All heavy atoms as TSV, in Angstrom:
chain	resi	resn	atom	element	x	y	z
A	1	HIS	N	N	69.609	185.809	54.853
A	1	HIS	CA	C	69.905	187.013	55.591
A	1	HIS	C	C	69.619	186.693	57.107
A	1	HIS	O	O	68.506	186.246	57.509
A	1	HIS	CB	C	68.941	188.136	55.124
A	1	HIS	CG	C	69.066	189.428	55.984
A	1	HIS	ND1	N	70.187	190.208	55.787
A	1	HIS	CD2	C	68.254	189.970	56.899
A	1	HIS	CE1	C	70.014	191.226	56.692
A	1	HIS	NE2	N	68.861	191.098	57.325
A	2	LYS	N	N	70.546	186.952	57.904
A	2	LYS	CA	C	70.442	186.553	59.273
A	2	LYS	C	C	69.987	187.723	60.165
A	2	LYS	O	O	70.426	188.834	59.974
A	2	LYS	CB	C	71.855	186.076	59.809
A	2	LYS	CG	C	71.741	185.468	61.133
A	2	LYS	CD	C	72.978	184.518	61.318
A	2	LYS	CE	C	72.716	183.584	62.413
A	2	LYS	NZ	N	73.535	182.479	62.607
A	3	VAL	N	N	69.125	187.474	61.088
A	3	VAL	CA	C	68.591	188.518	61.979
A	3	VAL	C	C	69.295	188.442	63.327
A	3	VAL	O	O	69.441	187.298	63.894
A	3	VAL	CB	C	67.066	188.299	62.226
A	3	VAL	CG1	C	66.530	189.339	63.149
A	3	VAL	CG2	C	66.345	188.428	60.916
A	4	TYR	N	N	69.864	189.575	63.773
A	4	TYR	CA	C	70.557	189.527	65.089
A	4	TYR	C	C	69.837	190.367	66.130
A	4	TYR	O	O	69.104	191.321	65.799
A	4	TYR	CB	C	71.924	190.265	64.833
A	4	TYR	CG	C	72.942	189.337	64.099
A	4	TYR	CD1	C	73.108	189.536	62.718
A	4	TYR	CD2	C	73.719	188.438	64.758
A	4	TYR	CE1	C	73.968	188.739	62.060
A	4	TYR	CE2	C	74.621	187.670	64.097
A	4	TYR	CZ	C	74.844	187.790	62.725
A	4	TYR	OH	O	75.660	187.004	62.023
A	5	ALA	N	N	70.016	190.004	67.347
A	5	ALA	CA	C	69.717	190.877	68.461
A	5	ALA	C	C	70.942	191.869	68.564
A	5	ALA	O	O	72.075	191.450	68.697
A	5	ALA	CB	C	69.492	190.140	69.745
A	6	LEU	N	N	70.601	193.139	68.511
A	6	LEU	CA	C	71.618	194.196	68.509
A	6	LEU	C	C	71.715	194.949	69.871
A	6	LEU	O	O	70.690	195.204	70.426
A	6	LEU	CB	C	71.374	195.254	67.457
A	6	LEU	CG	C	71.227	194.710	65.985
A	6	LEU	CD1	C	70.842	195.872	65.101
A	6	LEU	CD2	C	72.480	194.014	65.534
A	7	VAL	N	N	72.946	195.080	70.286
A	7	VAL	CA	C	73.092	195.909	71.587
A	7	VAL	C	C	74.277	196.896	71.341
A	7	VAL	O	O	75.269	196.493	70.747
A	7	VAL	CB	C	73.371	194.982	72.758
A	7	VAL	CG1	C	74.701	194.196	72.686
A	7	VAL	CG2	C	73.261	195.664	74.058
A	8	ASN	N	N	74.062	198.079	71.850
A	8	ASN	CA	C	75.135	199.133	71.828
A	8	ASN	C	C	75.960	199.229	73.115
A	8	ASN	O	O	75.423	198.969	74.238
A	8	ASN	CB	C	74.438	200.529	71.555
A	8	ASN	CG	C	73.819	200.581	70.205
A	8	ASN	OD1	O	74.416	200.322	69.186
A	8	ASN	ND2	N	72.588	200.962	70.136
A	9	LEU	N	N	77.214	199.466	72.894
A	9	LEU	CA	C	78.107	199.580	74.099
A	9	LEU	C	C	77.527	200.587	75.142
A	9	LEU	O	O	77.757	200.333	76.327
A	9	LEU	CB	C	79.487	199.889	73.659
A	9	LEU	CG	C	80.290	198.898	72.910
A	9	LEU	CD1	C	81.702	199.298	72.557
A	9	LEU	CD2	C	80.287	197.495	73.660
A	10	GLY	N	N	77.035	201.685	74.721
A	10	GLY	CA	C	76.600	202.704	75.729
A	10	GLY	C	C	75.456	202.188	76.517
A	10	GLY	O	O	75.525	202.471	77.801
A	11	ASP	N	N	74.613	201.379	75.978
A	11	ASP	CA	C	73.474	200.744	76.875
A	11	ASP	C	C	73.999	199.750	77.859
A	11	ASP	O	O	73.617	199.668	78.961
A	11	ASP	CB	C	72.476	200.120	75.904
A	11	ASP	CG	C	71.702	201.182	75.023
A	11	ASP	OD1	O	71.619	202.292	75.472
A	11	ASP	OD2	O	71.308	200.732	73.996
A	12	VAL	N	N	75.064	198.962	77.312
A	12	VAL	CA	C	75.634	197.913	78.261
A	12	VAL	C	C	76.352	198.631	79.360
A	12	VAL	O	O	76.308	198.330	80.511
A	12	VAL	CB	C	76.670	197.136	77.439
A	12	VAL	CG1	C	77.507	196.305	78.402
A	12	VAL	CG2	C	75.921	196.261	76.368
A	13	ASP	N	N	77.100	199.768	79.037
A	13	ASP	CA	C	77.833	200.507	80.050
A	13	ASP	C	C	76.993	200.962	81.191
A	13	ASP	O	O	77.434	200.900	82.292
A	13	ASP	CB	C	78.681	201.694	79.443
A	13	ASP	CG	C	79.684	202.227	80.199
A	13	ASP	OD1	O	80.656	201.503	80.584
A	13	ASP	OD2	O	79.563	203.413	80.739
A	14	LYS	N	N	75.787	201.404	80.850
A	14	LYS	CA	C	74.838	202.065	81.870
A	14	LYS	C	C	74.227	200.951	82.742
A	14	LYS	O	O	73.791	201.191	83.850
A	14	LYS	CB	C	73.721	202.738	81.146
A	14	LYS	CG	C	74.134	204.087	80.598
A	14	LYS	CD	C	72.819	204.835	80.126
A	14	LYS	CE	C	73.262	205.701	78.932
A	14	LYS	NZ	N	72.838	205.274	77.579
A	15	ASN	N	N	74.128	199.703	82.226
A	15	ASN	CA	C	73.475	198.602	82.872
A	15	ASN	C	C	74.186	197.450	83.482
A	15	ASN	O	O	73.669	196.616	84.179
A	15	ASN	CB	C	72.429	197.992	81.853
A	15	ASN	CG	C	71.230	198.972	81.565
A	15	ASN	OD1	O	70.344	199.035	82.323
A	15	ASN	ND2	N	71.433	199.646	80.429
A	16	PHE	N	N	75.498	197.481	83.318
A	16	PHE	CA	C	76.384	196.431	83.879
A	16	PHE	C	C	77.454	196.997	84.735
A	16	PHE	O	O	77.961	198.135	84.452
A	16	PHE	CB	C	76.993	195.607	82.711
A	16	PHE	CG	C	76.040	194.674	81.999
A	16	PHE	CD1	C	75.182	195.125	81.066
A	16	PHE	CD2	C	75.992	193.312	82.364
A	16	PHE	CE1	C	74.249	194.270	80.388
A	16	PHE	CE2	C	75.118	192.423	81.791
A	16	PHE	CZ	C	74.298	192.911	80.775
A	17	GLU	N	N	77.838	196.173	85.728
A	17	GLU	CA	C	79.043	196.592	86.611
A	17	GLU	C	C	80.239	196.013	86.036
A	17	GLU	O	O	80.211	195.029	85.263
A	17	GLU	CB	C	78.748	195.999	88.028
A	17	GLU	CG	C	77.533	196.667	88.707
A	17	GLU	CD	C	77.602	198.101	88.862
A	17	GLU	OE1	O	78.656	198.689	89.167
A	17	GLU	OE2	O	76.539	198.757	88.649
A	18	ALA	N	N	81.444	196.576	86.446
A	18	ALA	CA	C	82.719	196.002	85.895
A	18	ALA	C	C	82.854	194.540	86.196
A	18	ALA	O	O	82.350	193.964	87.143
A	18	ALA	CB	C	83.805	196.753	86.568
A	19	ASN	N	N	83.500	193.866	85.278
A	19	ASN	CA	C	83.784	192.345	85.279
A	19	ASN	C	C	82.591	191.444	85.096
A	19	ASN	O	O	82.732	190.237	85.253
A	19	ASN	CB	C	84.526	192.016	86.586
A	19	ASN	CG	C	85.820	192.873	86.692
A	19	ASN	OD1	O	86.585	192.922	85.713
A	19	ASN	ND2	N	86.014	193.472	87.791
A	20	GLU	N	N	81.343	192.030	84.848
A	20	GLU	CA	C	80.281	191.122	84.640
A	20	GLU	C	C	80.318	190.502	83.218
A	20	GLU	O	O	81.033	191.011	82.403
A	20	GLU	CB	C	78.901	191.913	84.666
A	20	GLU	CG	C	78.458	192.156	86.165
A	20	GLU	CD	C	77.095	192.656	86.238
A	20	GLU	OE1	O	76.832	193.807	85.800
A	20	GLU	OE2	O	76.181	191.981	86.687
A	21	VAL	N	N	79.533	189.514	82.983
A	21	VAL	CA	C	79.498	188.790	81.694
A	21	VAL	C	C	78.329	189.366	80.922
A	21	VAL	O	O	77.154	189.339	81.539
A	21	VAL	CB	C	79.411	187.288	81.826
A	21	VAL	CG1	C	79.210	186.655	80.426
A	21	VAL	CG2	C	80.688	186.729	82.469
A	22	VAL	N	N	78.523	189.880	79.683
A	22	VAL	CA	C	77.439	190.301	78.924
A	22	VAL	C	C	77.172	189.309	77.787
A	22	VAL	O	O	78.054	189.061	76.922
A	22	VAL	CB	C	77.909	191.695	78.211
A	22	VAL	CG1	C	76.715	192.200	77.337
A	22	VAL	CG2	C	78.316	192.693	79.266
A	23	ASP	N	N	76.052	188.648	77.920
A	23	ASP	CA	C	75.604	187.697	76.823
A	23	ASP	C	C	74.082	187.845	76.647
A	23	ASP	O	O	73.434	188.715	77.251
A	23	ASP	CB	C	76.023	186.215	77.319
A	23	ASP	CG	C	75.344	185.839	78.594
A	23	ASP	OD1	O	74.528	186.508	79.136
A	23	ASP	OD2	O	75.822	184.735	79.119
A	24	PHE	N	N	73.554	187.010	75.771
A	24	PHE	CA	C	72.096	187.153	75.492
A	24	PHE	C	C	71.272	187.041	76.718
A	24	PHE	O	O	70.349	187.824	76.945
A	24	PHE	CB	C	71.677	186.146	74.426
A	24	PHE	CG	C	70.318	186.361	73.915
A	24	PHE	CD1	C	70.077	187.229	72.870
A	24	PHE	CD2	C	69.140	185.821	74.550
A	24	PHE	CE1	C	68.801	187.522	72.401
A	24	PHE	CE2	C	67.887	186.082	74.094
A	24	PHE	CZ	C	67.678	186.917	73.024
A	25	VAL	N	N	71.576	186.071	77.561
A	25	VAL	CA	C	70.757	185.817	78.778
A	25	VAL	C	C	70.824	187.023	79.749
A	25	VAL	O	O	69.818	187.481	80.295
A	25	VAL	CB	C	71.229	184.505	79.535
A	25	VAL	CG1	C	70.522	184.344	80.823
A	25	VAL	CG2	C	70.940	183.286	78.615
A	26	SER	N	N	71.990	187.553	80.033
A	26	SER	CA	C	72.153	188.698	80.926
A	26	SER	C	C	71.518	189.937	80.328
A	26	SER	O	O	70.912	190.714	81.052
A	26	SER	CB	C	73.521	188.882	81.361
A	26	SER	OG	O	74.471	189.293	80.215
A	27	LEU	N	N	71.621	190.115	79.078
A	27	LEU	CA	C	70.991	191.318	78.380
A	27	LEU	C	C	69.499	191.166	78.405
A	27	LEU	O	O	68.762	192.164	78.736
A	27	LEU	CB	C	71.496	191.353	76.876
A	27	LEU	CG	C	72.922	191.805	76.662
A	27	LEU	CD1	C	73.340	191.485	75.330
A	27	LEU	CD2	C	73.052	193.319	77.075
A	28	LYS	N	N	68.934	190.022	78.189
A	28	LYS	CA	C	67.488	189.775	78.270
A	28	LYS	C	C	67.000	190.009	79.643
A	28	LYS	O	O	65.986	190.626	79.842
A	28	LYS	CB	C	67.126	188.284	77.869
A	28	LYS	CG	C	65.662	188.083	77.705
A	28	LYS	CD	C	65.393	186.815	76.973
A	28	LYS	CE	C	65.632	185.556	77.901
A	28	LYS	NZ	N	65.096	184.338	77.285
A	29	ALA	N	N	67.713	189.624	80.666
A	29	ALA	CA	C	67.308	189.831	82.034
A	29	ALA	C	C	67.213	191.328	82.388
A	29	ALA	O	O	66.399	191.767	83.213
A	29	ALA	CB	C	68.370	189.126	83.099
A	30	LYS	N	N	68.008	192.103	81.745
A	30	LYS	CA	C	68.027	193.604	81.964
A	30	LYS	C	C	67.153	194.280	80.964
A	30	LYS	O	O	67.156	195.512	80.941
A	30	LYS	CB	C	69.491	194.024	81.919
A	30	LYS	CG	C	70.375	193.591	83.091
A	30	LYS	CD	C	71.764	193.968	82.902
A	30	LYS	CE	C	72.647	193.355	83.914
A	30	LYS	NZ	N	72.610	193.936	85.320
A	31	GLY	N	N	66.484	193.534	80.040
A	31	GLY	CA	C	65.556	194.125	79.085
A	31	GLY	C	C	66.211	194.865	78.009
A	31	GLY	O	O	65.536	195.784	77.308
A	32	LEU	N	N	67.445	194.539	77.678
A	32	LEU	CA	C	68.139	195.220	76.604
A	32	LEU	C	C	68.032	194.519	75.238
A	32	LEU	O	O	68.405	195.094	74.259
A	32	LEU	CB	C	69.665	195.370	76.983
A	32	LEU	CG	C	69.943	196.250	78.192
A	32	LEU	CD1	C	71.452	196.310	78.568
A	32	LEU	CD2	C	69.559	197.670	77.932
A	33	VAL	N	N	67.542	193.347	75.335
A	33	VAL	CA	C	67.221	192.630	74.006
A	33	VAL	C	C	65.813	191.989	74.208
A	33	VAL	O	O	65.348	191.829	75.275
A	33	VAL	CB	C	68.251	191.510	73.645
A	33	VAL	CG1	C	69.617	192.126	73.262
A	33	VAL	CG2	C	68.397	190.417	74.689
A	34	GLY	N	N	65.206	191.671	73.059
A	34	GLY	CA	C	63.880	191.053	73.115
A	34	GLY	C	C	63.927	189.605	73.726
A	34	GLY	O	O	64.964	189.077	73.983
A	35	LYS	N	N	62.754	189.110	73.824
A	35	LYS	CA	C	62.598	187.767	74.502
A	35	LYS	C	C	62.995	186.581	73.600
A	35	LYS	O	O	63.454	185.519	74.045
A	35	LYS	CB	C	61.119	187.498	74.915
A	35	LYS	CG	C	60.632	188.608	75.848
A	35	LYS	CD	C	60.485	188.064	77.316
A	35	LYS	CE	C	59.940	189.055	78.200
A	35	LYS	NZ	N	60.912	190.080	78.654
A	36	LYS	N	N	62.852	186.871	72.281
A	36	LYS	CA	C	63.139	185.820	71.277
A	36	LYS	C	C	64.689	185.562	71.255
A	36	LYS	O	O	65.481	186.546	71.094
A	36	LYS	CB	C	62.674	186.254	69.958
A	36	LYS	CG	C	62.660	185.167	68.868
A	36	LYS	CD	C	61.922	185.633	67.621
A	36	LYS	CE	C	62.151	184.641	66.520
A	36	LYS	NZ	N	62.112	185.328	65.215
A	37	GLN	N	N	65.055	184.312	71.285
A	37	GLN	CA	C	66.442	183.977	71.249
A	37	GLN	C	C	67.048	184.221	69.805
A	37	GLN	O	O	66.645	183.530	68.900
A	37	GLN	CB	C	66.617	182.455	71.608
A	37	GLN	CG	C	68.022	181.936	71.587
A	37	GLN	CD	C	68.885	182.378	72.760
A	37	GLN	OE1	O	68.458	182.369	73.875
A	37	GLN	NE2	N	70.124	182.853	72.384
A	38	LEU	N	N	67.890	185.166	69.724
A	38	LEU	CA	C	68.544	185.479	68.451
A	38	LEU	C	C	70.084	185.499	68.666
A	38	LEU	O	O	70.540	185.568	69.810
A	38	LEU	CB	C	68.155	186.791	67.919
A	38	LEU	CG	C	66.684	186.981	67.555
A	38	LEU	CD1	C	66.356	188.515	67.372
A	38	LEU	CD2	C	66.332	186.191	66.286
A	39	ASP	N	N	70.850	185.320	67.634
A	39	ASP	CA	C	72.286	185.527	67.672
A	39	ASP	C	C	72.491	186.976	68.079
A	39	ASP	O	O	71.810	187.891	67.727
A	39	ASP	CB	C	73.015	185.259	66.355
A	39	ASP	CG	C	73.143	183.740	66.057
A	39	ASP	OD1	O	72.762	183.011	67.055
A	39	ASP	OD2	O	73.538	183.399	64.995
A	40	LEU	N	N	73.562	187.228	68.939
A	40	LEU	CA	C	73.850	188.605	69.421
A	40	LEU	C	C	74.965	189.245	68.633
A	40	LEU	O	O	76.033	188.686	68.420
A	40	LEU	CB	C	74.182	188.411	70.864
A	40	LEU	CG	C	74.499	189.672	71.651
A	40	LEU	CD1	C	73.243	190.596	71.667
A	40	LEU	CD2	C	75.004	189.382	73.081
A	41	LYS	N	N	74.655	190.492	68.289
A	41	LYS	CA	C	75.698	191.354	67.695
A	41	LYS	C	C	75.994	192.612	68.511
A	41	LYS	O	O	74.977	193.234	68.946
A	41	LYS	CB	C	75.341	191.804	66.259
A	41	LYS	CG	C	76.375	192.498	65.551
A	41	LYS	CD	C	76.147	192.795	64.091
A	41	LYS	CE	C	77.406	193.598	63.409
A	41	LYS	NZ	N	77.105	193.777	62.079
A	42	VAL	N	N	77.220	192.853	68.784
A	42	VAL	CA	C	77.534	193.961	69.604
A	42	VAL	C	C	78.064	195.177	68.686
A	42	VAL	O	O	78.920	194.948	67.914
A	42	VAL	CB	C	78.686	193.607	70.627
A	42	VAL	CG1	C	79.052	194.824	71.507
A	42	VAL	CG2	C	78.262	192.481	71.485
A	43	LEU	N	N	77.412	196.336	68.807
A	43	LEU	CA	C	77.798	197.503	68.092
A	43	LEU	C	C	78.462	198.590	68.955
A	43	LEU	O	O	78.304	198.632	70.134
A	43	LEU	CB	C	76.455	198.119	67.462
A	43	LEU	CG	C	75.677	197.181	66.602
A	43	LEU	CD1	C	74.363	197.794	66.112
A	43	LEU	CD2	C	76.482	196.693	65.418
A	44	ALA	N	N	79.184	199.505	68.274
A	44	ALA	CA	C	80.124	200.388	69.044
A	44	ALA	C	C	79.502	201.659	69.558
A	44	ALA	O	O	80.141	202.502	70.099
A	44	ALA	CB	C	81.281	200.660	68.117
A	45	THR	N	N	78.158	201.873	69.223
A	45	THR	CA	C	77.559	203.141	69.588
A	45	THR	C	C	77.679	203.364	71.102
A	45	THR	O	O	77.239	202.561	71.931
A	45	THR	CB	C	76.088	203.140	69.176
A	45	THR	OG1	O	76.077	202.878	67.743
A	45	THR	CG2	C	75.418	204.515	69.436
A	46	GLY	N	N	78.092	204.585	71.523
A	46	GLY	CA	C	78.222	204.886	72.905
A	46	GLY	C	C	79.639	204.621	73.413
A	46	GLY	O	O	80.487	204.075	72.696
A	47	GLU	N	N	79.791	204.896	74.771
A	47	GLU	CA	C	81.113	204.669	75.327
A	47	GLU	C	C	81.154	203.568	76.275
A	47	GLU	O	O	80.136	203.294	76.854
A	47	GLU	CB	C	81.675	205.971	76.003
A	47	GLU	CG	C	81.934	207.119	75.031
A	47	GLU	CD	C	82.914	206.748	73.915
A	47	GLU	OE1	O	83.973	206.142	74.196
A	47	GLU	OE2	O	82.624	207.033	72.793
A	48	LEU	N	N	82.208	202.941	76.447
A	48	LEU	CA	C	82.421	201.833	77.377
A	48	LEU	C	C	83.463	202.210	78.417
A	48	LEU	O	O	84.671	202.508	77.955
A	48	LEU	CB	C	82.692	200.502	76.679
A	48	LEU	CG	C	82.733	199.256	77.498
A	48	LEU	CD1	C	81.323	198.952	78.021
A	48	LEU	CD2	C	83.239	198.089	76.784
A	49	SER	N	N	83.159	202.182	79.647
A	49	SER	CA	C	84.162	202.746	80.668
A	49	SER	C	C	84.591	201.701	81.594
A	49	SER	O	O	85.293	201.975	82.550
A	49	SER	CB	C	83.382	203.854	81.480
A	49	SER	OG	O	82.311	203.217	82.267
A	50	LYS	N	N	84.306	200.440	81.325
A	50	LYS	CA	C	84.733	199.260	82.264
A	50	LYS	C	C	85.016	198.083	81.533
A	50	LYS	O	O	84.551	197.869	80.396
A	50	LYS	CB	C	83.608	199.128	83.388
A	50	LYS	CG	C	82.245	198.760	82.777
A	50	LYS	CD	C	81.150	198.870	83.802
A	50	LYS	CE	C	80.683	200.312	83.983
A	50	LYS	NZ	N	79.340	200.559	84.015
A	51	ALA	N	N	85.833	197.228	82.181
A	51	ALA	CA	C	86.130	195.914	81.588
A	51	ALA	C	C	84.971	195.005	81.788
A	51	ALA	O	O	84.571	194.697	82.914
A	51	ALA	CB	C	87.368	195.441	82.325
A	52	LEU	N	N	84.522	194.385	80.725
A	52	LEU	CA	C	83.419	193.379	80.695
A	52	LEU	C	C	83.736	192.244	79.768
A	52	LEU	O	O	84.558	192.475	78.827
A	52	LEU	CB	C	82.121	194.057	80.244
A	52	LEU	CG	C	81.507	195.219	81.017
A	52	LEU	CD1	C	80.481	196.018	80.314
A	52	LEU	CD2	C	80.927	194.670	82.365
A	53	THR	N	N	83.206	191.066	80.068
A	53	THR	CA	C	83.415	189.908	79.138
A	53	THR	C	C	82.127	189.793	78.356
A	53	THR	O	O	81.055	189.656	78.843
A	53	THR	CB	C	83.665	188.659	80.028
A	53	THR	OG1	O	84.773	188.810	80.757
A	53	THR	CG2	C	83.733	187.423	79.068
A	54	PHE	N	N	82.323	190.017	77.058
A	54	PHE	CA	C	81.213	189.899	76.067
A	54	PHE	C	C	81.254	188.518	75.412
A	54	PHE	O	O	82.309	188.128	74.847
A	54	PHE	CB	C	81.332	190.937	74.992
A	54	PHE	CG	C	80.972	192.341	75.464
A	54	PHE	CD1	C	81.935	193.057	76.170
A	54	PHE	CD2	C	79.804	192.924	75.128
A	54	PHE	CE1	C	81.638	194.404	76.527
A	54	PHE	CE2	C	79.470	194.183	75.510
A	54	PHE	CZ	C	80.397	194.953	76.272
A	55	LYS	N	N	80.044	187.816	75.347
A	55	LYS	CA	C	79.988	186.579	74.699
A	55	LYS	C	C	78.828	186.809	73.697
A	55	LYS	O	O	77.673	186.944	73.960
A	55	LYS	CB	C	79.539	185.530	75.696
A	55	LYS	CG	C	80.618	185.177	76.686
A	55	LYS	CD	C	80.321	184.021	77.597
A	55	LYS	CE	C	81.369	183.747	78.525
A	55	LYS	NZ	N	81.169	182.555	79.345
A	56	ALA	N	N	79.267	186.902	72.428
A	56	ALA	CA	C	78.392	187.182	71.347
A	56	ALA	C	C	78.751	186.453	70.072
A	56	ALA	O	O	79.789	185.883	70.006
A	56	ALA	CB	C	78.415	188.691	71.075
A	57	ASN	N	N	77.793	186.509	69.098
A	57	ASN	CA	C	78.049	185.766	67.862
A	57	ASN	C	C	78.756	186.687	66.850
A	57	ASN	O	O	79.395	186.220	65.857
A	57	ASN	CB	C	76.667	185.401	67.241
A	57	ASN	CG	C	75.891	184.543	68.266
A	57	ASN	OD1	O	75.031	185.074	68.930
A	57	ASN	ND2	N	76.188	183.294	68.281
A	58	LYS	N	N	78.770	187.957	67.001
A	58	LYS	CA	C	79.287	188.909	66.108
A	58	LYS	C	C	79.662	190.193	66.795
A	58	LYS	O	O	78.905	190.644	67.662
A	58	LYS	CB	C	78.370	189.233	64.992
A	58	LYS	CG	C	79.054	189.537	63.595
A	58	LYS	CD	C	78.081	189.369	62.515
A	58	LYS	CE	C	78.875	189.639	61.227
A	58	LYS	NZ	N	78.267	189.377	60.055
A	59	PHE	N	N	80.762	190.860	66.443
A	59	PHE	CA	C	81.082	192.195	66.965
A	59	PHE	C	C	81.519	193.029	65.817
A	59	PHE	O	O	82.215	192.600	64.871
A	59	PHE	CB	C	82.388	192.034	67.827
A	59	PHE	CG	C	82.245	191.206	69.080
A	59	PHE	CD1	C	82.455	189.808	69.036
A	59	PHE	CD2	C	81.915	191.803	70.313
A	59	PHE	CE1	C	82.384	189.037	70.205
A	59	PHE	CE2	C	81.794	190.984	71.457
A	59	PHE	CZ	C	81.990	189.701	71.373
A	60	SER	N	N	81.155	194.326	65.770
A	60	SER	CA	C	81.551	195.219	64.801
A	60	SER	C	C	83.151	195.435	65.194
A	60	SER	O	O	83.431	195.287	66.316
A	60	SER	CB	C	80.820	196.573	64.847
A	60	SER	OG	O	81.165	197.306	65.974
A	61	GLU	N	N	83.873	195.736	64.206
A	61	GLU	CA	C	85.347	196.055	64.381
A	61	GLU	C	C	85.521	197.105	65.525
A	61	GLU	O	O	86.364	196.990	66.337
A	61	GLU	CB	C	86.026	196.408	63.165
A	61	GLU	CG	C	86.301	195.255	62.189
A	61	GLU	CD	C	87.101	194.208	62.776
A	61	GLU	OE1	O	88.169	194.552	63.371
A	61	GLU	OE2	O	86.881	193.014	62.596
A	62	ALA	N	N	84.742	198.252	65.403
A	62	ALA	CA	C	84.872	199.260	66.346
A	62	ALA	C	C	84.428	198.860	67.760
A	62	ALA	O	O	85.074	199.340	68.703
A	62	ALA	CB	C	83.988	200.448	65.871
A	63	ALA	N	N	83.509	198.030	67.875
A	63	ALA	CA	C	83.008	197.553	69.190
A	63	ALA	C	C	84.116	196.703	69.824
A	63	ALA	O	O	84.455	196.895	71.033
A	63	ALA	CB	C	81.721	196.730	69.092
A	64	LYS	N	N	84.728	195.848	68.953
A	64	LYS	CA	C	85.768	195.025	69.473
A	64	LYS	C	C	86.980	195.886	70.064
A	64	LYS	O	O	87.446	195.609	71.090
A	64	LYS	CB	C	86.217	194.079	68.373
A	64	LYS	CG	C	87.088	192.967	68.798
A	64	LYS	CD	C	87.302	191.974	67.602
A	64	LYS	CE	C	88.050	190.717	67.922
A	64	LYS	NZ	N	89.340	190.814	68.548
A	65	ALA	N	N	87.224	196.886	69.276
A	65	ALA	CA	C	88.410	197.782	69.675
A	65	ALA	C	C	88.089	198.566	71.020
A	65	ALA	O	O	88.965	198.617	71.875
A	65	ALA	CB	C	88.723	198.786	68.531
A	66	LYS	N	N	86.884	199.001	71.125
A	66	LYS	CA	C	86.477	199.747	72.327
A	66	LYS	C	C	86.421	198.715	73.630
A	66	LYS	O	O	86.915	199.059	74.640
A	66	LYS	CB	C	85.054	200.351	72.209
A	66	LYS	CG	C	85.037	201.556	71.408
A	66	LYS	CD	C	83.673	202.239	71.360
A	66	LYS	CE	C	83.606	203.551	70.655
A	66	LYS	NZ	N	82.285	204.142	70.660
A	67	ILE	N	N	85.898	197.522	73.385
A	67	ILE	CA	C	85.870	196.518	74.540
A	67	ILE	C	C	87.222	196.225	74.910
A	67	ILE	O	O	87.594	196.253	76.139
A	67	ILE	CB	C	85.076	195.245	74.120
A	67	ILE	CG1	C	83.582	195.636	73.802
A	67	ILE	CG2	C	85.254	194.143	75.033
A	67	ILE	CD1	C	82.911	194.502	73.012
A	68	GLU	N	N	88.146	196.003	73.993
A	68	GLU	CA	C	89.528	195.582	74.409
A	68	GLU	C	C	90.313	196.772	75.012
A	68	GLU	O	O	91.128	196.575	75.875
A	68	GLU	CB	C	90.256	195.015	73.160
A	68	GLU	CG	C	89.707	193.608	72.831
A	68	GLU	CD	C	90.170	193.030	71.544
A	68	GLU	OE1	O	90.812	193.738	70.701
A	68	GLU	OE2	O	89.862	191.865	71.192
A	69	ALA	N	N	90.030	197.993	74.486
A	69	ALA	CA	C	90.655	199.226	75.013
A	69	ALA	C	C	90.157	199.477	76.445
A	69	ALA	O	O	91.078	199.952	77.290
A	69	ALA	CB	C	90.308	200.383	74.212
A	70	ALA	N	N	89.000	198.981	76.830
A	70	ALA	CA	C	88.489	199.204	78.176
A	70	ALA	C	C	88.994	198.051	79.100
A	70	ALA	O	O	88.562	197.944	80.249
A	70	ALA	CB	C	87.027	199.305	78.223
A	71	GLY	N	N	89.766	197.141	78.496
A	71	GLY	CA	C	90.321	195.971	79.293
A	71	GLY	C	C	89.340	194.801	79.314
A	71	GLY	O	O	89.535	193.802	80.097
A	72	GLY	N	N	88.408	194.788	78.418
A	72	GLY	CA	C	87.353	193.721	78.361
A	72	GLY	C	C	87.807	192.635	77.395
A	72	GLY	O	O	88.897	192.683	76.746
A	73	VAL	N	N	86.903	191.586	77.266
A	73	VAL	CA	C	87.276	190.429	76.493
A	73	VAL	C	C	86.015	190.212	75.519
A	73	VAL	O	O	84.898	190.330	75.910
A	73	VAL	CB	C	87.388	189.182	77.351
A	73	VAL	CG1	C	87.594	187.919	76.510
A	73	VAL	CG2	C	88.477	189.403	78.341
A	74	CYS	N	N	86.417	189.887	74.259
A	74	CYS	CA	C	85.358	189.446	73.266
A	74	CYS	C	C	85.484	187.972	73.057
A	74	CYS	O	O	86.466	187.556	72.517
A	74	CYS	CB	C	85.571	190.279	71.988
A	74	CYS	SG	S	85.573	191.992	72.068
A	75	GLU	N	N	84.414	187.247	73.396
A	75	GLU	CA	C	84.380	185.865	73.065
A	75	GLU	C	C	83.295	185.524	72.074
A	75	GLU	O	O	82.104	185.826	72.213
A	75	GLU	CB	C	84.009	185.052	74.381
A	75	GLU	CG	C	85.095	184.962	75.341
A	75	GLU	CD	C	84.763	184.199	76.597
A	75	GLU	OE1	O	83.850	183.307	76.457
A	75	GLU	OE2	O	85.284	184.422	77.686
A	76	LEU	N	N	83.726	184.919	70.916
A	76	LEU	CA	C	82.780	184.540	69.925
A	76	LEU	C	C	82.129	183.207	70.399
A	76	LEU	O	O	82.819	182.269	70.804
A	76	LEU	CB	C	83.416	184.270	68.554
A	76	LEU	CG	C	83.757	185.580	67.761
A	76	LEU	CD1	C	84.621	185.190	66.514
A	76	LEU	CD2	C	82.556	186.305	67.414
A	77	VAL	N	N	80.770	183.220	70.278
A	77	VAL	CA	C	80.065	181.972	70.699
A	77	VAL	C	C	79.322	181.346	69.529
A	77	VAL	O	O	79.063	182.046	68.536
A	77	VAL	CB	C	79.130	182.202	71.876
A	77	VAL	CG1	C	79.948	182.519	73.131
A	77	VAL	CG2	C	78.146	183.238	71.555
């Protein structure tokens, strides 16, 4: 059973500017994930109003759809 660092789109939307890169390092710098290095999973809770580049190990289907609908990019790492 794999443990992921989880992040919701609504929290990302409030803490990032358009066109920024959202990854474990940038999320940790903003206090949105813990200090321990874990694989990152993006969840769809909340709204996303801007185009962002997400670099994560896993995306929920709904999160991927919302990111792409906002003009963003999902990169599996």
